[in-house]
BAPAVEX-579754 format. One line per field, with one value per residue (C-alpha): residue in three letters; x, y, z. Coordinates in steps of 0.5 Angstrom, whole numbers. Example, Ala and Ser with C-alpha at 12.3 -4.5 7.8 and 13.67 -1.06 7.14 Angstrom:
<recs>
residu = [Ala; Ser]
X = [25; 27]
Y = [-9; -2]
Z = [16; 14]
</recs>
This chain:
<recs>
residu = [Met; Phe; Cys; Lys; Gln; Cys; Gly; Thr; Gln; Ile; Val; Gln; Glu; Glu; Arg; Phe; Cys; Pro; Asn; Cys; Gly; Thr; Ala; Val; Glu; Gln; Pro; Gly; Ala; Pro; Gln; Gln; Gln; Asn; Ala; Pro; Asn; Ser; Pro; Pro; Val; Ser; Gly; Asp; Gly; Ala; Gly; Asn; Pro; Asp; Leu; Asn; Pro; Tyr; Phe; Thr; Pro; Ala; Ala; Pro; Lys; Lys; Arg; His; Thr; Lys; Ala; Ile; Val; Ala; Ala; Val; Ala; Ile; Leu; Ala; Ala; Ala; Ala; Ile; Ala; Val; Ile; Val; Thr; Val; Arg; Val; Val; Thr; Lys; Arg; Pro; Leu; Gly; Ala; Leu; Ala; Ala; Gly; Ala; Ala; His; Leu; Ser; Asp; Glu; Leu; Lys; Glu; Met; Glu; Ser; Cys; His; Leu; Glu; Leu; Ser; Leu; Asn; Glu; Asp; Gly; Asp; Val; Thr; Gly; Ala; Phe; Asp; Phe; Glu; Val; Asn; Ala; Asp; Asp; Gln; Glu; Leu; Tyr; Leu; Tyr; Gly; Thr; Leu; Glu; Thr; Met; Gly; Glu; Glu; Ile; Gln; Phe; Ala; Leu; Tyr; Ala; Asp; Gly; Asn; Ser; Gly; Gly; Tyr; Ala; Val; Gly; Asn; Asp; Gly; Thr; Val; Ile; Tyr; Val; Asp; Glu; Ile; Ser; Gly; Val; Gln; Leu; Asp; Ala; Ile; Trp; Asp; Ala; Tyr; Asp; Thr; Lys; Gln; Val; Glu; Asp; Phe; Ser; Leu; Ser; Glu; Tyr; Leu; Glu; Glu; Ser; Gly; Tyr; Glu; Glu; Glu; Ile; Ala; Glu; Tyr; Ile; Asp; Pro; Asp; Gln; Ile; Asp; Ala; Val; Tyr; Gly; Asn; Leu; Val; Lys; Arg; Leu; Ser; Lys; Arg; Ser; Thr; Gln; Lys; Asp; Leu; Glu; Gln; Ala; Leu; Ala; Ile; Glu; Met; Asp; Arg; Lys; Ser; Gly; Glu; Arg; Ile; Tyr; Thr; Val; Thr; Ile; Glu; Ala; Asp; Ala; Ile; Val; Asp; Thr; Ala; Asp; Leu; Cys; Leu; Asp; Ile; Phe; Glu; Glu; Glu; Ala; Asp; Asp; Ala; Ile; Arg; Gly; Asp; Trp; Leu; Asp; Glu; Ala; Arg; Asp; Ala; Leu; Gln; Asp; Glu; Ile; Asp; Asp; Ser; Glu; Glu; Tyr; Gly; Gln; Leu; Glu; Trp; Arg; Thr; His; Ser; Gly; Asn; Leu; Thr; Glu; Leu; Ser; Phe; Ser; Thr; Phe; Tyr; Glu; Ile; Asp; Met; Glu; Ile; Thr; Val; Asp; Cys; Asn; Tyr; Asp; Gly; Asp; Asp; Leu; Asp; Glu; Val; Ala; Phe; Ser; Met; Ala; Tyr; Gly; Asp; Gly; Trp; Asn; Asp; Ser; Gln; Ile; Glu; Ile; Thr; Leu; Asp; His; Phe; Asn; Gln; Val; Asp; Asp; Val; Lys; Ser; Met; Ile; Pro; Asp; Thr; Met; Met; Glu; Gln; Met; Gly; Ser; Asp; Ser; Ile; Leu]
X = [0; 2; 1; -3; -1; 7; 8; 11; 10; 6; 6; -1; -2; 0; -6; -2; 4; 10; 13; 8; 3; -3; -9; -9; -15; -16; -19; -27; -27; -31; -26; -25; -23; -16; -15; -18; -19; -15; -20; -22; -19; -25; -32; -35; -34; -30; -23; -17; -12; -6; -7; -7; 0; -2; -2; -3; 3; 4; 4; 11; 16; 17; 21; 24; 20; 19; 26; 27; 21; 23; 30; 28; 23; 28; 33; 27; 26; 33; 34; 28; 30; 37; 34; 29; 35; 40; 41; 47; 51; 56; 61; 59; 55; 48; 48; 50; 44; 39; 42; 41; 34; 32; 34; 31; 24; 24; 26; 20; 15; 17; 16; 10; 9; 13; 13; 12; 13; 12; 13; 10; 11; 8; 4; 4; 6; 3; 6; 4; 6; 3; 4; 2; 1; 0; -1; -1; -3; -9; -10; -11; -8; -8; -6; -7; -4; -5; -4; -2; -3; -4; -4; -9; -9; -13; -13; -13; -14; -14; -17; -17; -19; -19; -20; -27; -26; -23; -24; -20; -22; -21; -23; -22; -25; -32; -33; -31; -30; -30; -28; -28; -22; -25; -23; -19; -14; -14; -12; -6; -3; -4; -1; 5; 7; 6; 13; 13; 19; 22; 20; 13; 12; 8; 9; 3; -1; 1; 0; -7; -9; -6; -10; -4; -4; -8; -2; 4; 0; 2; 9; 11; 7; 3; 4; 11; 12; 14; 19; 22; 22; 25; 31; 32; 32; 38; 41; 41; 43; 49; 56; 58; 52; 52; 59; 57; 51; 56; 61; 55; 52; 59; 58; 64; 66; 69; 70; 69; 68; 67; 62; 62; 59; 57; 55; 52; 52; 45; 48; 46; 52; 50; 42; 44; 49; 45; 39; 42; 45; 38; 35; 40; 39; 31; 32; 37; 33; 26; 27; 21; 17; 18; 12; 13; 18; 18; 25; 28; 23; 26; 33; 32; 28; 34; 39; 35; 32; 37; 42; 49; 51; 45; 46; 40; 42; 45; 44; 48; 47; 51; 52; 55; 56; 51; 46; 43; 45; 43; 39; 39; 37; 37; 35; 35; 33; 28; 24; 29; 28; 32; 29; 33; 32; 37; 37; 40; 42; 43; 47; 44; 37; 33; 33; 31; 28; 28; 25; 25; 23; 25; 21; 21; 20; 19; 12; 11; 16; 14; 18; 16; 20; 18; 21; 19; 23; 22; 21; 17; 17; 9; 4; -4; -5; -12; -13; -10; -16; -21; -28; -31; -28; -28; -36; -36; -32; -37; -42; -39; -42; -40; -43]
Y = [0; 7; 14; 18; 24; 23; 16; 13; 5; 4; -3; -5; -4; 3; 9; 15; 16; 15; 21; 26; 25; 23; 19; 12; 10; 2; -2; -2; 5; 10; 14; 22; 26; 30; 34; 36; 31; 33; 35; 29; 30; 26; 29; 23; 25; 19; 21; 20; 16; 19; 25; 22; 22; 17; 10; 3; -1; -8; -12; -11; -16; -17; -12; -10; -5; -3; -2; 2; 6; 7; 9; 14; 17; 18; 21; 26; 28; 30; 33; 38; 40; 42; 45; 50; 52; 54; 61; 63; 60; 54; 50; 44; 39; 39; 46; 47; 43; 47; 53; 52; 49; 55; 60; 56; 56; 63; 65; 61; 64; 71; 68; 72; 69; 64; 60; 52; 47; 39; 32; 26; 19; 14; 9; 15; 22; 28; 35; 42; 49; 54; 61; 62; 68; 68; 74; 70; 77; 77; 70; 70; 65; 64; 59; 58; 54; 48; 40; 36; 28; 23; 29; 32; 39; 42; 49; 48; 54; 54; 60; 61; 68; 68; 61; 59; 55; 56; 52; 48; 49; 44; 46; 41; 45; 41; 41; 45; 41; 45; 41; 46; 46; 46; 51; 46; 45; 53; 53; 49; 53; 59; 56; 54; 62; 64; 65; 63; 64; 57; 61; 61; 54; 49; 42; 40; 45; 42; 35; 37; 41; 35; 30; 26; 28; 21; 17; 20; 20; 12; 14; 20; 24; 30; 35; 35; 34; 42; 41; 35; 39; 45; 41; 36; 43; 45; 39; 38; 45; 44; 43; 37; 33; 35; 33; 26; 26; 27; 21; 17; 18; 18; 24; 25; 32; 34; 41; 42; 49; 53; 48; 44; 37; 32; 25; 20; 13; 10; 3; -1; 1; 8; 7; 3; 8; 14; 11; 9; 16; 19; 14; 15; 23; 23; 18; 23; 29; 26; 22; 21; 23; 17; 12; 4; 0; 2; 5; -2; -5; 0; -1; -9; -9; -5; -10; -16; -14; -10; -14; -11; -13; -9; -2; 2; 8; 15; 22; 28; 36; 41; 48; 55; 61; 59; 57; 50; 48; 41; 36; 29; 22; 15; 8; 2; -3; -7; -1; 4; 11; 18; 25; 31; 38; 43; 51; 56; 63; 69; 72; 71; 71; 64; 64; 56; 51; 44; 38; 31; 24; 17; 11; 3; -3; -8; -7; 1; 6; 13; 20; 27; 33; 40; 47; 53; 60; 67; 69; 75; 76; 74; 79; 78; 71; 72; 76; 70; 66; 66; 68; 62; 59; 64; 64; 57; 58; 57; 53; 46; 44; 40; 44]
Z = [0; -2; 1; -4; -2; -2; -5; 1; 2; 8; 12; 13; 20; 20; 21; 18; 13; 17; 12; 11; 16; 12; 15; 11; 8; 10; 5; 5; 8; 5; 0; 1; -4; -2; -8; -14; -20; -26; -32; -37; -44; -47; -49; -46; -38; -37; -33; -37; -33; -36; -32; -25; -22; -17; -19; -16; -15; -15; -9; -6; -4; 3; 7; 14; 14; 21; 22; 16; 17; 25; 23; 17; 22; 27; 22; 19; 26; 28; 21; 22; 29; 26; 20; 25; 29; 24; 24; 20; 14; 17; 14; 18; 13; 17; 18; 11; 9; 14; 12; 5; 5; 10; 5; -1; 3; 4; -3; -5; 0; -3; -10; -13; -20; -24; -31; -29; -34; -32; -35; -33; -36; -34; -39; -43; -44; -41; -41; -39; -39; -34; -32; -24; -19; -12; -7; 0; 4; 0; -1; -9; -13; -21; -26; -33; -38; -43; -41; -47; -47; -53; -58; -55; -51; -46; -43; -35; -30; -22; -19; -11; -8; 0; 4; 3; -4; -11; -17; -22; -30; -36; -43; -49; -54; -54; -46; -40; -33; -27; -20; -13; -9; -1; 4; 8; 2; 1; 8; 8; 2; 6; 12; 8; 7; 14; 18; 24; 29; 33; 39; 38; 36; 41; 39; 43; 40; 33; 35; 38; 31; 27; 31; 33; 40; 42; 38; 42; 49; 48; 48; 52; 57; 53; 59; 58; 51; 49; 55; 52; 45; 47; 50; 44; 39; 44; 44; 37; 35; 39; 35; 39; 37; 30; 29; 33; 28; 22; 25; 25; 18; 16; 12; 6; 4; -3; -6; -14; -17; -11; -9; -3; -4; 2; 1; 5; 4; 7; 9; 15; 20; 19; 20; 27; 29; 27; 31; 37; 37; 36; 41; 46; 46; 46; 52; 56; 54; 55; 62; 66; 60; 57; 57; 56; 53; 46; 46; 48; 43; 37; 39; 38; 32; 29; 31; 29; 22; 19; 15; 16; 8; 6; 2; 2; -3; -3; -1; -3; -2; -5; -3; -6; -2; 3; -2; -3; -11; -11; -6; -9; -6; -9; -6; -10; -4; -8; -11; -15; -14; -15; -13; -15; -14; -18; -16; -20; -17; -20; -15; -9; -12; -14; -22; -23; -19; -23; -19; -22; -19; -23; -20; -21; -18; -24; -25; -25; -28; -28; -29; -27; -28; -26; -27; -24; -27; -30; -22; -21; -29; -30; -29; -29; -30; -29; -35; -39; -37; -42; -41; -42; -37; -32; -32; -30; -24; -19; -23; -21; -28; -34; -40]
</recs>
């Protein structure tokens, strides 16, 4: 089973995606629509599966999923804690990654418009070119362009004004299709543009709002969780802790053409050593807030289930003058996946971001490429949307 939000593989008994936290739809449960449908391209009202970026994979082979998921979750928690505490550019590997990611995030949040091109290859080619404009302060969002699949071209537009709702409209030249974007989905978009200071963040409030409070209460005392979080942030932001993490991860550093290149080979020893270190740190900082024996169980699972001879992939990031210029991840443990983010800067300003993902498991093969450029050079996208499409926004109809 795979997460419909981010594509991460999920074991049968999991209730939430270990990567993005999306609730897992159990077999036989009512289906909920979390995103607007892609517009069909045929005039008969039937959806075209080529426009759907999600797919149903074949049943995966048996894997040591619990151990791998546990290790990845621990590494992710550590990375997040380091990222949110880095304030200045540093020459240490994890600090360089954190500072670069923070700078990239700020640049994207400040973007008001751009040109977007995408390509999806999964049992058929889909390409698209769009102009995008957003005003986060006034909560306005417009996108307009064309999709092309199997030789057929579709005009496509997105419109949102405020957080009450928005619309996705497709026009294949014969039929106009309209889908509504819910206020909940728009709230998530506008929340992503909010700038929140680390000192103002409350983990307990976040867990309560996200619906994870009861889940976490099985592992740690909810009344102490903010204090534990604060202690962990301070501990993980120390240079001495980062040096310990770098050693456990066996980070290698090189230089080329003014770039600093950091590489982590994801193998059994590195996973076990890093997970053990993070579990030790958590145990020391959480102390009597921990409930049950789950920490010992996690250690035993890692030791018992991870094959010492296995190598799971590679993580690499590059920085130049404090900017994150490339971030890539590849894994080849029964599922081959490669994700790369390339960032080009014109001086200090972000000029282009290119995202690519290639995935294959022997049954399903797909490749997605997305490029953002011409930042803040696109004007008045709303006026580009044809009147025939604008008139249908709000009608929730198929003409």
